[in-house]
Each structure stands twice: as C-alpha cells, then as structure tokens.
N, C-alpha and C positions, 0 to 999 in steps of 0.2 A: 336128370329129372325124369320122373315117371310120367308115362303118357296120360294116366288117369289119376285123379286125386283119391285120397282115402275115402272121401265122401261119395264120389262116384262109385267106387268099388263097393262100399257099404250098401248103397241104395240098389245097386245091381244084384249083389249077392243076397240081400235081405230087403226086397222091395216092400214098401208100406202100401196099404190100401188096395191090394190086388183083388180083383173080383168084379162082380156084377151087382147092381142094385135093381132088384125086381121093382117094377112100377116106379122107376126113377122119375123125378120131376123135370130133369133135363138130361139129354144125351148128346154128346158131340163126338164125331169121328172124323179124323183127318189122315192124310197120307195116301200112298198108292203103292202098288207092287213095283213100279219103276224105281221109286225111292228105296223100297225095301223096308220102310218103317210105316206101320199103321197103328194109330192110337185111338182108343175109345174111352171117353170119360163119362161117368154116370154121377149125377148130383141128386141129393135129397135136400130139399130146402124147406125151412119152416120160418115164417115171419121174416123173410128176406135174409136168413142166415143159412149158410151151408152147414148142415148138421151131419151129413155123411157124404163121402166121395170115394169112388172106386175107379179103377182103371183096368183095361186090358190092352196090352201092347205086344205087337208082333214086330220085332226088330232087334237091333243091336243092344249091347250093354248100355250105351249112352242114352238110347231111347227109353229103355226101362228105367234107368236112373233119373232121367228128366221127368218122366211120368210120375214116378214115386215122389220125388222132391216137390213137384208142382202140386200134387194132391195134398201133401203136408202143409204147403204154404197157404192153401185156401181153406182148409178145414177150420170151421168155426168162424170164418170171416163173413161179412155181409156180401151180398151179390155185387154191390157197387165196389167194394174193395177188391173182390175177385176179378172184376173187369179191368182193374189196374195192373194185374200181374203181367210182367213182361218176360220175354225169353231171356233178356239180359239178367233179370233178377234170379231166374231159375239157374242159369249158368253160374252166376256169382255164388248162389247158395250151395252149389256143388263144388265150390272152389275151382271153377273153371272147367271148360271142355276143350279138347283139341279143336282147332279151327275147322277141320273137315267134319266135325261132329256137332257144330253149333246148330245145324238145322234140326237136331233132335229137341233142343230147347224151344225152337220156333214151333215145332209141331205140338209140344206140350201146351204152350200158350194158346195156339189156335184151337186145340181140342177143347180146352176149358172155355174159351170164348164161344165156340160152337155149341157147347152144352148150355151155356147161359142164354144164347140166342134161342135155342130150342125151348128153354124154360119161359123166356119172354113171349115167344110165339104162342105157346100152349096156354098162357095166362092172359093174353091180350095186353101185355105191358109194352108201351111204346118205347122205341129206341132209335138211335141214329145208326143206320145201316153201315156207315163208314167205319164204325167201331169194330166190325167183324171181318174176318179174313174171307177172301173168295178163293178157297183152296183149289177150286177147279182150274185156277190160273196162277197158282203160286210159283214163284221164281225158283225156289230151292229144289223143286222136283223136275223142272224143265230141262 
C-alpha cells in the first residue's frame, strides 16, 4: 500500500487556493519551527459566507495537501459551517494520512478556526472561546 493516497499527492502537486488575500477579513496562523509546519489562512467573508480563501504553508507534502483540501472544504460555506470543520474530516477527504502526519490535518483545522476567530474579533461578533485552539500550548508540537 502506498504511504500517501492519490488525493494527498494531487493536492500536494497541484494545491488549490495558494496565495494571500490582501485586506482579508480574517487571518489565522498556526504551527512553529519546532513542528516544522506553519500554516496561514486568509478569509474573505460576505454576508457570513466565505467567498474566498487562500493559504500559505511552510511544511511537508501532507501539510500542503491538508491546507489545500481544507480550503476547498470551506469555500462557499457559512462561517458557522466552517467552524464545524474537523481535522478528521480533512484527513478523510484526503483518503487518509499516515498516523505520523495526522497533525497536519489538525493544523489545517486550527488555522481555519484562528482565521474565523480573527474575523469574529474584528467585527465584534461574540463567540465561545472554548471553540478555538490555544496553539501556544498544543500537544502535537510539544
């Protein structure tokens, strides 16, 4: 059995939504040099719908594939639906990740949630802080 699925390889070799959104409505960055993977997600939101999403990722192929897939999964979704995205859903959409690479899907989920939190903060939208990761203390990089 191959280490990486065809979908992982496709999203690694041909990532979707790469880039920066100038004047983004929300920006989320997660990861650290110790992990080796850093992800930054940019959101453009209109009427609570994600109308554009871009990412920049410094990391391995699984990190790039996870970022690419996660952005595709939230494009056109409501901010509330995007909040429901899980790392498990990202990994499943990629037809799986090796166990030692699952943290890449976790980072993708966290980057999106941090971008949404930034959007909520900028717009004075109330939220439950427990819904958002505290990546300063995340277990997968310790």
